[in-house]
N, C-alpha and C positions, 0 to 999 in steps of 0.2 A: 694157214698152218694147221697141221694136225695136232690134236691134244693127246697128251700121254699121262694124264693124271692116274693115280692108283698106286697100290702097293707092289712090292716085288720088282721095282725099277730102281736102278742105281747108276749114278753118273760117276765117271772117273775122268779126272782132268790130268792129261799128260802134257806137261809144259816145259818150255826151255827157260831155265832160270837166267836172270840177267837181261833177257830180251823182252820181258813183259812185266808190268806192274802187278805183282801178286795180289796186292790189296784191292786194286780195281777189278781184277778178274774174280776174286773171291766175292766182292760185292755184287758183281753182275750175275754170278752163278746163284748166289743167295736170293737175289731179286727174282730170278726166273723160277726157282724151285720153291719159293717160300710158301706157296699155297698148295703144294703137291705133297703127297704122303710117300715120298721116296726114301729109300735107305740112305744112311749117311754117305756123303760124297767122299770119294777117294781122291787124294792129291798125290801125284807121282811125278816128281821132277826128273828130267833127263840129265845125263852127264856124258863126258867124252867116251866112256866105255859102254854105256847103255843109252842108245840114241832114240829110244821110243818103242822098239819092238818088244823088248823084255818087259817094259812097263805095261804094255798092252796085254801081254799074256798073264801077267800078275793080276791085272784088273779083271780079266775074264774069269780067272780062278777064284776071285773074290766076288763073283756074281754081278759084275758090272754089265749093264745092258746098253748104256750110252757112253761112248768114248768121245771126249772133247779134246782135240789136239790143238794146243796153242804153240805153234811153231811154224817153221818154213817148210819148203817142199822136201827137204832132206828128212826132217822129223816125220812128216806125213808118210813119206815112202817107207821109212823104217817100220812104222806101225802097220801099214797095209801089207808090207812084205811078210811080217810075222803072222798076221791073221790069215793071209792067203796060204802060207806054207802049212799052217795047222788046219786049214779048211774050216775056219771059224766064221759062221755066217749069222749067228744069233745076236749080233750087236750092231748098232748103228754108229756112224762116224760123223762128228761135227768138227768144223775147222775154224779156229781163230787165227787168221793169217798174220804172222808177225815177222816173216823171213824176208829174204832178198827179192825173190821174184814172185812168190805166191801164185805160180802158174795154174795149179789145180783150182785154187779159190777163184781166180779170174775167169777160168773157163766155166766154172759153176755159177758165175755171177753172184758170188757171196759178198757180204758186207765187209769192206776193207778198213773202215775208219771208226765206226760206232761199236764199241765193245759190247754194250748192252743188247743191241740188235743182233750182233754176231753170235753171242752166247744163246740168246733165245732161239735163233734159227738153228744153231748147232745142236741144241738139245730137244727142241720141240717142233722143228720145221718138218716139212713134208719129206717123206722117204723117197729116195731116188736111187735105183740100182745103176751102177756104172761098171764098165769093163776094166780089166787090168791088162797090161802087157807082161809077158814072161820072156825074159832073155836067157837063153841057154847058151852059155859061153864056153869056149875052149881056149885055154891059155897057151902061150907059146911053148910051155913045157909039157903040154898035154893034160894038165889039170882041168877038170870040169867044174863049173859053178853055175847056179841059177839065181836070178834076181827078178823080183816083180817091180813094176813101175806103173804109175798112174797117168803120167803126162807125156814124156818124150825121152827117147834115147838118141844118142848120137855117136857116130864113129868118124874119126878124122879131126878136122880143125876145131870144131866146137868143143869136143872133149879135151883137146890139147889146150884150148883157151882156158877152160875151167881148171885144168891141171896147173896152169901158170898164173892164175888169178891170186893175188895176195889176199888171204882170208881177213886180215885186219882192215884192209882197204874196203873189202866187200862188206864187212860189218859196219864200216863208217859211212859209206856213200851208197850202199845198195847195189842193184844190178848194173849200174853204170860202171862199176869196177871191172866188168868183163871186157870193156874196151881197152883198159890197161893190160889185161891179160892177153888180149888180141895183139896188141903192139909187141908184147914180149914173145909172141908165137911166130912173129915174122922171122925168116921168110916162109910164106905159105907154100906147102908142098902138096902136090897132087898125089892122090892114092888111087891105085887101080883095084877095083873090087868086082867080084863076080856076084851078081844079085839074082836070086830066084824068088819070084812072087807067086805063091800058090803053085799051080801046075803049068805056069807059062814058061816059055823058053828062057833059059838063063841069059842075062845080059852082062857084058863086060864093059864097065864104066870107068872113066877117068874123072875123079871127083875131088873137090876140096873137102866136102863133108857129106855124109849120108845121115839123114834124120829119120827116125821111126817114131810116129806119134800116135797116141791115143786121144790127144787133144792138140789143137793147132795154134791157139793164140798165146802170145808172149807179152811181157811188159812193153809199153810204148805203142800198143795197138798194132803190133806186127803179127802177121800170120804166115808161117812157112808152109802150112798145110790147111788151107781155108775150108776144106770139106771134112776135116776130121771131126768126129763126134765121140763123146765119152760112152755112148751106149748103142753104137751101131754094129757091134760084132766084128769090126774091122780095125786094122792098124793102117795108118797112112804113112806114105814115104815122101821124102823130099830129096831129090838128087840135086846137089848144088856143085856146079863146076865152072864158074866164070873163068874165061881164059884171058880176057883183055879188060882194060879200064871201062869201056862202054858196056861190057857184059855186067860189070858190077853196078853201073848206073841203072841198067835194066832190072837187075836183081832187087835193088832197094826200092825202085819204083813199084815193082810187082808186090813185094811183101808188105808195103806200107800203103801208099795212096791207092793203087789199083785194086787191091783186095777189098778196101773199104768203099770205094766209090765207083769202080767199073764192074767188078765181078758180080755184085748183086743184080745187075741188069742182065737179062737173058742173052742179048746180043754181045754185051761186054764179056760175059763168061765164055761164050763160044769163041770170041776173038782171042781171049787170053789162053784158052786151052789149045787152040789151033797154032798159036805161036810159041807155046812152051817148048823149051829145049834144055837139055842137060847142061849146055854151055852157059845157061843162066840158072834156071831152076825148073825142074820137072817133077810132077806129082803122080803117084800111083797109090793103090790101096789093095790090101789083101788080108787074109786071116793068118797066113804063115809066110814068113820071109826068111830066107837063108842068105847070109852074107859071108863071103869068103874073100877077104883082102889078100893081095899078093904078098904083103908083108904085114907083121903085127901092127895094129893101130890102137890108139886109146879108145876106151869106151866110157861113156857117161850115161847115167840114168837119173832123170829128175834132178840134175845138177850134182849128183854124187859121182865123183871120179872113181872108177872101179878097175883101173889098171889096163894093161895091154892084153889084147885078145888076138887070136889068129883065125877065129871063126865064131859066128853067133847065129843062132836061129831064134827069131822073134815070133811068138805065138800069142794070139789074143785069147784072153780068158773071159768069156762073156758074163756079165752081171755078177761079178765076183764079190763086190762090196756094196753095201747100202750106206749112202751118205744122206745127211739131212740138209735141206736147202730152203 
C-alpha cells in the first residue's frame, strides 16, 4: 500500500444511511487516520434526492482529496458520474461495498467483509486509474441525455428485469432478487437491434439482451464478458440471444463453469471463441458502440434503470477515475 501521511489531505465519507453501521465505519476511519495529520473528516449521508453525486461535489468544494464511498453500485455510479461530468481528477476514490451486487468492488478485488481492511485500502491503498463508459442516449421523444458508468450497461431483458425487481426484496435478499424480477419479466421478447462497433460493418441482430461492459464479472462468479478489463481503453459487448432451451443450457455453462475452467486454457479459449454464436452468447470489443433498436427498449447502467431509449452511443473514457485498491 502507498502511504499518504502529511497535511493538506482530507477524507470525505459518502455513505448510505441505514445500510451500514455508522459507529463501526467511524471507528475504522479513525483507526486508519489516527496517526496522520489530515484535515477533519467530512461525513456526507446520501438521501433519495441526492444519491452521492451532489455530496461528492460538496466534498471537493471543501478540499477533500480522498472520497470514501460506503454504498452499492448505484451510489458509486452517482459519485463517479458527477466527478466525470465536472472533469474532476484531483481526488481518489475508495469503496466500502455494502450494496446488492458490488460489481465494481468485485472486479477490483476489494475487501468485501472486513471493514477495517476495506477502509484502509480505500483511503491509503495503491492508486489505480480506471476507464469509465459514457452512454449518450436518445429518448423516444427525441430528448438527449448522457450518463457515465463504471461496470456494465444493458439494453433489453436485463434492464427490464431490473425495472421489475422489487426494491424491498432486493434490499432483503440481495442480488438473488433479480431472479424474481426475471420471472415477472416473462414472456421474454426478442429485440432487433442495429449495432456498429468502431468502424466495422453494422450488424442487425435478434437479441434477448445486449450488454456493454467496462468490467465483466458478476456475483456468483459469472462472467458475460470474460475479456473485459477496467483499464484497457475498450468497452466489451455481449450479444445474448438464445432461441431454444438447449441454447440457454449452453449459455449458463459458458458464463459459469466454462469461463472459469475452460477459457483460461489456450486451447479451451480457442474452442469457446470458435463456437461462439449470438444464438447463445457472442462477444466483441471496441472503443465506440452505436446501438439502434428497431423499437424503444429499457436501458440500465450499473443497476440503475434509466428509462426507455431509441438509440444509444457508448464511448469509453480512458483513465477517467483514480481508485484506491
